[in-house]
Residue frames as a rotation matrix with the C-alpha (Angstrom) as fourth column:
MET 1
-0.628 0.766 0.135 28.69
0.684 0.627 -0.373 269.70
-0.370 -0.142 -0.918 -18.16
LYS 2
-0.855 0.465 0.229 25.64
-0.183 -0.684 0.706 271.11
0.486 0.562 0.670 -19.91
GLU 3
-0.736 0.657 0.162 22.41
-0.179 0.041 -0.983 271.72
-0.652 -0.753 0.087 -17.99
VAL 4
-0.777 0.626 0.066 19.13
0.309 0.287 0.907 270.35
0.548 0.725 -0.416 -19.37
ILE 5
-0.784 0.518 -0.341 16.16
0.141 -0.386 -0.912 272.44
-0.604 -0.763 0.229 -18.27
PRO 6
-0.470 0.715 0.518 12.81
0.812 0.119 0.572 271.92
0.347 0.689 -0.636 -20.04
ALA 7
-0.558 0.239 0.795 10.72
-0.074 -0.968 0.239 275.12
0.827 0.075 0.558 -20.00
TRP 8
0.506 0.859 0.076 8.20
-0.155 0.004 0.988 273.85
0.849 -0.512 0.136 -17.44
MET 9
0.580 -0.364 -0.729 11.05
0.780 0.504 0.370 272.94
0.233 -0.783 0.576 -15.05
LYS 10
-0.162 -0.673 0.721 12.70
0.386 -0.716 -0.581 276.38
0.908 0.184 0.377 -15.22
PRO 11
0.467 0.348 0.813 10.99
-0.545 -0.611 0.574 277.53
0.696 -0.711 -0.096 -11.98
ILE 12
0.958 -0.198 -0.207 12.57
0.285 0.716 0.637 274.55
0.022 -0.670 0.742 -10.20
TYR 13
0.119 -0.969 0.218 15.99
0.889 0.007 -0.458 275.65
0.442 0.248 0.862 -11.46
ASP 14
-0.138 -0.137 0.981 15.36
0.036 -0.990 -0.133 279.29
0.990 0.017 0.141 -10.54
ASN 15
0.568 0.520 0.638 13.81
-0.567 -0.315 0.761 278.68
0.597 -0.794 0.116 -7.11
TYR 16
0.963 -0.118 0.243 15.81
-0.111 0.647 0.754 275.71
-0.246 -0.753 0.610 -5.82
HIS 17
0.412 -0.864 -0.290 19.10
-0.896 -0.443 0.046 276.26
-0.168 0.241 -0.956 -7.70
PHE 18
-0.393 -0.565 0.726 19.57
-0.207 0.823 0.528 272.79
-0.896 0.057 -0.440 -9.15
ALA 19
-0.513 0.140 -0.847 19.35
-0.858 -0.044 0.512 271.53
0.035 0.989 0.142 -12.71
PRO 20
0.566 0.766 0.304 16.75
-0.737 0.635 -0.231 268.87
-0.370 -0.093 0.924 -13.48
ALA 21
0.809 -0.385 0.444 19.49
0.467 0.880 -0.089 267.11
-0.356 0.279 0.892 -15.49
VAL 22
0.334 -0.761 -0.556 23.01
-0.699 -0.596 0.396 267.57
-0.633 0.256 -0.731 -16.83
ILE 23
0.957 -0.226 -0.183 24.86
0.006 0.643 -0.766 266.07
0.291 0.732 0.617 -19.76
ASP 24
0.444 -0.835 0.324 28.16
-0.658 -0.059 0.750 264.70
-0.608 -0.546 -0.576 -18.48
GLY 25
-0.721 -0.691 0.058 30.19
-0.416 0.498 0.761 263.31
-0.554 0.524 -0.647 -21.36
ASP 26
-0.740 0.476 -0.475 27.99
-0.325 0.364 0.873 260.68
0.589 0.800 -0.114 -22.96
CYS 27
-0.591 0.551 -0.589 25.68
0.782 0.571 -0.250 260.37
0.198 -0.608 -0.768 -19.92
LEU 28
-0.197 0.639 0.744 22.53
-0.261 -0.765 0.589 262.24
0.945 -0.078 0.317 -19.03
ARG 29
-0.758 -0.084 -0.647 22.24
0.573 0.390 -0.721 262.45
0.312 -0.917 -0.248 -15.25
CYS 30
-0.032 0.866 0.498 18.77
0.059 -0.496 0.866 263.38
0.998 0.058 -0.035 -14.01
SER 31
-0.803 -0.055 0.594 18.01
-0.558 -0.280 -0.781 264.76
0.209 -0.958 0.194 -10.58
GLY 32
-0.827 0.561 0.044 15.37
0.468 0.729 -0.500 262.89
-0.313 -0.393 -0.865 -8.62
MET 33
-0.768 0.635 0.083 11.96
-0.348 -0.523 0.778 263.41
0.538 0.569 0.622 -10.23
ILE 34
-0.791 0.588 0.167 8.80
0.041 0.323 -0.946 263.37
-0.610 -0.742 -0.279 -8.17
GLY 35
-0.435 0.731 0.526 5.24
0.900 0.341 0.271 262.97
0.019 0.591 -0.806 -9.41
MET 36
-0.408 0.173 -0.896 4.75
0.226 -0.932 -0.283 266.68
-0.884 -0.318 0.342 -10.08
ARG 37
0.530 0.650 0.545 2.42
0.763 -0.085 -0.641 268.30
-0.370 0.755 -0.541 -12.61
PRO 38
-0.138 -0.587 0.798 3.69
0.857 -0.475 -0.201 270.98
0.497 0.656 0.568 -15.04
ASP 39
0.459 0.328 0.826 2.16
-0.062 -0.915 0.398 273.62
0.886 -0.234 -0.399 -12.73
LEU 40
-0.529 -0.843 0.099 4.50
-0.295 0.074 -0.953 272.20
0.796 -0.533 -0.288 -10.01
SER 41
0.130 0.622 0.773 1.62
-0.991 0.051 0.126 270.86
0.039 -0.782 0.622 -7.88
VAL 42
-0.915 -0.387 -0.113 1.73
-0.369 0.917 -0.154 267.34
0.163 -0.099 -0.982 -6.44
PRO 43
-0.052 0.965 -0.258 -1.47
-0.551 0.188 0.813 265.29
0.833 0.185 0.522 -6.84
ALA 44
-0.076 0.120 0.990 -2.92
-0.971 0.219 -0.101 263.59
-0.229 -0.968 0.100 -3.76
ASP 45
0.876 0.482 0.022 -3.70
-0.455 0.841 -0.292 260.41
-0.159 0.246 0.956 -5.74
PRO 46
0.143 -0.889 0.435 -0.77
-0.339 0.369 0.865 257.96
-0.930 -0.272 -0.248 -5.40
SER 47
0.277 0.003 0.961 -1.45
0.719 0.663 -0.209 256.39
-0.638 0.748 0.182 -8.81
GLU 48
0.939 0.086 0.334 -1.27
0.293 -0.710 -0.641 259.79
0.182 0.699 -0.691 -10.54
GLN 49
0.666 -0.744 0.044 1.93
-0.624 -0.524 0.579 260.64
-0.408 -0.413 -0.814 -8.64
PHE 50
0.054 -0.675 0.735 3.67
0.065 0.737 0.672 257.42
-0.996 0.011 0.084 -9.66
THR 51
0.528 0.201 0.825 2.60
0.806 0.188 -0.562 257.87
-0.268 0.961 -0.063 -13.29
LEU 52
0.977 -0.153 0.150 3.92
-0.096 -0.938 -0.332 261.44
0.192 0.310 -0.931 -13.36
ALA 53
0.476 -0.850 0.226 7.17
-0.496 -0.048 0.867 260.38
-0.726 -0.525 -0.445 -11.66
PHE 54
-0.044 -0.467 0.883 7.82
0.539 0.733 0.414 257.99
-0.841 0.494 0.220 -14.55
GLU 55
0.630 0.353 0.692 6.59
0.777 -0.284 -0.562 260.45
-0.002 0.892 -0.453 -17.21
ASN 56
0.931 -0.193 -0.311 8.59
-0.120 -0.964 0.237 263.47
-0.346 -0.183 -0.920 -16.04
PRO 57
-0.028 -0.996 0.090 12.04
-0.060 0.091 0.994 262.04
-0.998 0.023 -0.062 -16.88
ARG 58
0.187 0.162 0.969 10.74
0.890 0.390 -0.237 261.44
-0.416 0.907 -0.071 -20.42
GLY 59
0.971 0.213 0.106 10.77
0.237 -0.894 -0.380 265.21
0.014 0.395 -0.919 -20.97
LEU 60
0.484 -0.869 -0.104 14.38
-0.530 -0.386 0.755 265.42
-0.696 -0.310 -0.647 -19.84
LEU 61
-0.179 -0.539 0.823 15.38
0.341 0.751 0.566 262.50
-0.923 0.382 0.050 -22.05
ALA 62
0.492 0.447 0.747 13.53
0.848 -0.052 -0.527 263.96
-0.197 0.893 -0.404 -25.03
GLU 63
0.950 -0.180 -0.254 15.25
-0.181 -0.983 0.019 267.30
-0.253 0.028 -0.967 -24.47
ALA 64
0.181 -0.982 0.048 18.68
-0.701 -0.094 0.707 265.61
-0.690 -0.162 -0.705 -24.58
ALA 65
-0.869 -0.495 -0.024 18.26
-0.396 0.664 0.634 262.53
-0.298 0.561 -0.773 -26.82
ALA 66
-0.211 0.797 -0.566 15.74
-0.762 0.229 0.606 260.55
0.612 0.559 0.559 -28.88
VAL 67
-0.819 0.005 0.574 13.71
-0.443 0.631 -0.637 258.13
-0.366 -0.776 -0.515 -26.74
LYS 68
-0.745 0.628 -0.222 11.02
0.316 0.627 0.712 255.53
0.587 0.461 -0.666 -27.20
ASP 69
-0.174 0.794 0.582 7.49
-0.536 -0.573 0.621 256.13
0.826 -0.204 0.525 -25.93
GLU 70
0.625 0.373 -0.686 7.73
0.294 0.701 0.649 253.43
0.723 -0.608 0.328 -23.30
PHE 71
0.808 -0.305 0.505 9.15
-0.585 -0.522 0.621 254.06
0.074 -0.796 -0.600 -19.82
LEU 72
-0.096 -0.840 0.534 11.28
-0.771 0.402 0.494 250.95
-0.630 -0.364 -0.686 -19.46
PRO 73
0.691 0.385 -0.612 11.31
-0.711 0.516 -0.477 248.88
0.132 0.765 0.630 -22.67
ALA 74
0.753 -0.467 0.464 13.08
0.265 0.860 0.436 245.53
-0.603 -0.206 0.771 -23.01
PRO 75
-0.113 -0.337 -0.935 15.87
0.594 0.731 -0.335 244.88
0.796 -0.593 0.118 -22.42
TYR 76
0.779 0.622 -0.079 14.81
0.407 -0.406 0.818 245.98
0.476 -0.670 -0.569 -18.98
ALA 77
0.113 -0.720 0.684 16.82
-0.333 -0.676 -0.657 248.57
0.936 -0.154 -0.316 -17.07
ALA 78
-0.446 -0.308 -0.840 18.38
0.729 0.419 -0.541 248.06
0.519 -0.854 0.038 -13.68
TRP 79
-0.046 0.442 0.896 16.43
-0.309 -0.859 0.408 249.83
0.950 -0.258 0.176 -10.96
THR 80
-0.720 -0.221 -0.657 16.20
0.552 0.391 -0.737 250.05
0.420 -0.893 -0.160 -7.20
ALA 81
0.329 0.819 0.471 13.40
0.063 -0.516 0.854 251.07
0.942 -0.251 -0.221 -4.85
ILE 82
-0.698 -0.569 -0.435 14.39
0.529 -0.001 -0.848 252.63
0.482 -0.822 0.302 -1.52
GLY 83
0.426 0.890 -0.160 11.95
0.746 -0.246 0.619 253.72
0.512 -0.383 -0.769 1.19
ILE 84
-0.793 -0.581 0.180 12.38
0.372 -0.698 -0.612 257.13
0.482 -0.419 0.770 2.78
THR 85
-0.560 0.595 -0.576 10.29
0.594 -0.196 -0.780 259.13
-0.577 -0.780 -0.244 5.25
GLU 86
0.627 0.775 -0.080 9.33
0.493 -0.474 -0.730 261.85
-0.603 0.419 -0.679 2.77
PRO 87
-0.039 -0.602 0.798 10.76
0.959 -0.246 -0.139 263.53
0.279 0.760 0.587 -0.36
ALA 88
-0.856 -0.457 -0.242 11.59
0.509 -0.828 -0.234 267.25
-0.094 -0.324 0.942 -0.19
VAL 89
-0.718 0.664 0.207 8.14
-0.440 -0.664 0.605 268.30
0.539 0.344 0.769 -1.43
PRO 90
-0.699 0.500 0.511 5.33
-0.442 0.258 -0.859 267.77
-0.561 -0.826 0.041 1.10
GLY 91
0.349 0.933 0.085 2.84
-0.598 0.292 -0.746 265.14
-0.721 0.209 0.660 -0.07
ALA 92
0.147 -0.361 -0.921 5.19
-0.918 0.297 -0.263 263.56
0.369 0.884 -0.288 -2.61
LEU 93
0.729 0.241 0.641 5.25
-0.511 0.815 0.274 259.76
-0.457 -0.527 0.717 -2.42
VAL 94
0.626 -0.497 0.600 7.83
0.647 0.761 -0.045 258.75
-0.435 0.417 0.798 -5.03
GLU 95
0.530 -0.556 -0.640 11.05
-0.635 -0.760 0.135 260.11
-0.562 0.335 -0.756 -6.56
ILE 96
0.815 -0.248 0.523 12.81
0.486 0.785 -0.385 258.65
-0.315 0.568 0.761 -9.60
GLN 97
0.282 -0.814 -0.508 16.43
-0.540 -0.573 0.617 259.25
-0.793 0.100 -0.601 -10.57
VAL 98
0.925 0.081 0.372 17.67
0.258 0.584 -0.769 258.42
-0.279 0.808 0.519 -14.08
THR 99
-0.089 -0.920 -0.382 21.09
-0.474 -0.299 0.829 258.07
-0.876 0.255 -0.409 -15.69
ALA 100
0.816 0.413 0.405 20.98
0.176 0.489 -0.854 257.48
-0.551 0.768 0.327 -19.45
ARG 101
-0.345 -0.920 0.186 23.70
0.437 0.018 0.899 256.97
-0.831 0.391 0.395 -22.05
ILE 102
0.523 0.470 -0.711 23.47
-0.331 -0.656 -0.678 259.39
-0.785 0.590 -0.188 -24.96
GLY 103
0.217 -0.411 -0.885 24.26
-0.975 -0.141 -0.173 258.32
-0.053 0.901 -0.431 -28.52
ARG 104
-0.748 -0.631 0.207 25.87
-0.572 0.770 0.282 255.17
-0.337 0.092 -0.937 -29.87
């Protein structure tokens, strides 16, 4: 496997010892992404958090493969929403996990 670590996510890798994503064969497997800013702060505004949670995987996908500018273009992806008490970062409201096929 090859780790995918965009520059702004390097402190996450260094401090918490997990890769934001890995390339596993022809799949990109992203760790859960919360609505975090590049300075690693979490906004209090839920709308901003949700927007960032969908935008942050874009950087991982762009680092590993060409992607479109839309989050979930047609044909629509399968997705699931699961409620939890709280993500690992205090104040975070949403976490998104992505698995993408590379190439073909």
